[in-house]
C-alpha positions as CSV (number, residue, x, y, z in Angstrom):
1,M,-9.7,-0.1,-16.9
2,T,-11.2,2.5,-14.7
3,Y,-12.2,1.8,-10.9
4,G,-14.5,4.4,-9.6
5,D,-13.9,8.2,-9.2
6,R,-10.3,8.9,-8.1
7,R,-9.3,12.0,-6.3
8,A,-5.8,11.9,-7.0
9,E,-4.1,11.4,-10.2
10,R,-2.2,8.3,-10.7
11,V,1.5,8.2,-12.1
12,R,2.2,5.1,-14.1
13,L,5.7,3.5,-13.7
14,E,7.7,3.0,-16.9
15,T,10.0,0.3,-15.3
16,R,9.0,-2.6,-12.7
17,Y,9.6,-1.2,-9.3
18,P,9.8,-4.2,-6.9
19,V,8.1,-3.5,-3.5
20,N,6.6,-5.8,-0.6
21,L,3.5,-6.2,1.3
22,M,3.9,-7.0,4.9
23,G,1.3,-7.8,7.7
24,V,0.7,-5.2,10.4
25,D,1.9,-7.8,12.7
26,G,4.9,-8.7,10.7
27,T,4.0,-12.3,10.4
28,W,3.9,-12.5,6.6
29,R,5.6,-10.7,3.5
30,R,4.5,-11.0,-0.1
31,S,6.8,-9.6,-3.0
32,C,5.0,-7.5,-5.7
33,I,5.4,-4.8,-8.4
34,L,4.3,-1.1,-8.2
35,L,2.3,-0.6,-11.4
36,D,1.1,3.1,-10.6
37,V,0.8,5.0,-7.6
38,S,-0.9,8.5,-6.4
39,Q,-1.2,10.3,-3.1
40,S,-4.1,8.3,-2.1
41,G,-3.3,4.8,-3.4
42,A,-1.5,2.4,-5.6
43,R,-2.0,-0.6,-8.0
44,L,0.2,-3.4,-7.5
45,E,0.9,-7.0,-9.2
46,V,1.2,-9.5,-6.5
47,D,3.6,-12.6,-6.6
48,G,2.2,-15.9,-5.1
49,T,-1.1,-16.5,-3.3
50,L,-3.4,-13.7,-2.2
51,D,-4.7,-15.6,1.0
52,V,-2.8,-13.2,3.3
53,L,-4.6,-10.3,2.1
54,K,-7.8,-11.3,3.9
55,A,-6.3,-9.2,6.6
56,Q,-7.5,-6.1,4.7
57,E,-5.0,-3.9,6.1
58,F,-1.2,-4.1,5.9
59,F,2.1,-2.1,5.1
60,L,3.3,-1.5,1.6
61,V,7.1,-1.5,2.1
62,L,8.8,0.7,-0.5
63,S,12.6,0.3,0.3
64,S,14.7,-2.8,0.8
65,R,15.5,-1.9,4.4
66,G,11.8,-1.1,5.3
67,L,12.4,2.6,6.1
68,A,10.0,3.8,3.7
69,F,6.4,2.3,4.1
70,R,2.7,3.3,3.9
71,R,-0.1,1.6,5.8
72,C,-2.9,0.7,3.5
73,E,-6.1,-1.3,3.1
74,L,-7.4,-3.6,0.2
75,V,-9.7,-1.9,-2.2
76,R,-10.0,-4.4,-4.9
77,V,-8.6,-7.6,-6.3
78,D,-8.4,-8.4,-10.1
79,G,-6.5,-11.7,-10.8
80,T,-2.9,-10.9,-9.7
81,E,-3.6,-7.1,-9.6
82,I,-4.7,-5.4,-6.5
83,G,-5.7,-1.8,-5.7
84,V,-4.8,-0.3,-2.4
85,R,-5.8,2.8,-0.5
86,F,-3.3,4.5,1.7
87,I,-4.5,5.0,5.2
88,E,-4.0,8.5,6.6
89,E,-2.8,9.0,10.2
90,K,-5.5,11.1,12.1
91,K,-4.2,14.5,13.1
92,R,-4.5,15.1,16.9
93,K,-6.0,18.3,18.2
94,G,-4.4,20.4,20.5
95,R,-0.6,20.8,21.5
96,P,2.0,18.1,20.9
97,V,3.2,16.2,23.7
98,I,6.8,16.9,24.3
99,P,8.8,14.2,26.2
100,K,11.0,15.4,29.0
């Protein structure tokens, strides 16, 4: 099933890769399976209720310790599957600030 024009090519995972969704404020967490991923987004199968996704913006936690994550926004919901778009940090113009 195709969902619009994608700019980045998706990589479909052959094995079930468990990841988590977590609220930006850290108040909720949801287990899910990463189905495919690209540079700009991912498709996930979510365990449990999708009520918490009303926040529209959350973290996709890729490691068990939480050290690898991407901030993302909800793009679509199709049953237990969701599509997310990764939110890019805006690059600041000018010189970097170096703490003293």
